[in-house]
N, C-alpha and C positions, 0 to 999 in steps of 0.2 A: 471476561475478554480473553484471549488468548495472549501469548508472549509476542512481544514484537520481531516481527521478519524484516529484513533489510533485502529489497529486491533492484538487482543492479541491472536488470534488461535496458534495452535501448529504449524502450517505449515509457517505462516510468521515469528513465532518467531526463528524457526529451520534453516530459511535461513539467519536471520539477527543477533540473538543472543539476540533480545529484542523484542519491539513490532513494528511492522510497523506502519508509520506515513505517510499516502499518502493523495493529493488532486489528482483531475483529471480534465481532460480537455478532450471536446468534441474531435472527432477523427477529424472532419472538420476543428479545428483548432489547431489541433497538427501536425506541422513540425517537422520529426527527420534527421536530415542532418549527423551524425554519422556513418560513415559508417562502426566501428568496432560493432557495436549493434547485440548481439547475443539474441535469444530468446529458451527458453526452455520450453517444452510443461509439464507442472506442474501436469496436469490432464486433462481426455477428453472435460473437458469446459473451462480450463484456460491457459496462459501461462505467464512466467516471462520474461521480458527483460533484459541484463545487459551486462556490457562493456565487449567487447570479448578480451581486452589487459589489463584490470586491474581487471576484476571483478567485480565493482560494481553494486549493484543492482540499478536497473532505473525504471522501469516498470512493471505493471502487469496487466493482460487484460482479460476479462471475454470475450469468442467469442461470446457470444448473445450480449454483449453492443455496445451500439456505443460511449462510451468515453475509455479512456483509464487512468489507477492511474499512477501516478506520484508519486513516492516518495519524501518527502519533502525535506530530507537530499540532494538530489541530485538539489536541486535549488539554484543557485549561489544569493549573495545581499538578500537584504528585499524584501520580497514576499507580505505584508500585510496578510498574512494567518495565521490562529489559528485554533488551535483542535477545533473541533464543537461536538466529542463524541467518547466513547470507545466501540467498538463489540468485538464480541466472548471473554467476560471478563470471564465466564467460565471456559475457556482454561488458564487464568492468571497462572503462576508458584506465589509460595507462596512468593518469594523471592523480591518481590517489592510491592509497594502499589501504586494505582491511588490516588492523593492527588490533581487533580486541580481544582477540582467540576465542572467538565463538565459529561453530562448526561452518563450510562453507562447502556448499555444493557446487560441482565444479561440472557436472554430468551435461548442462545445458538441455536437458531431453523434459525438463519440467514444462507443463502442458498449461499451469495455472501460475499467476503471478502471485498474487498477494491472496 
């Protein structure tokens, strides 16, 4: 799995209440056994996967990508992963600061969140 990206876009923040932190897995390496998984089409290009029983956010998937973003908070146990960068920082609200020293993308021109 790739390092964790922290997305500060308004859509991710509104779903989670904070920024999203997600890693990703190639679709060919991802096996989902959860029968209560539900998908919500968040836009014409992307969907969000969540638990249909408890509502926990689990995945984000862009239809053109060959990988699925996995929310880091959904991973049990030690993963060895860490945040590699912050994206959509121009959308970040003023009530928190980014202080971890990781690279920040401020251009706001990214077309894909996670």
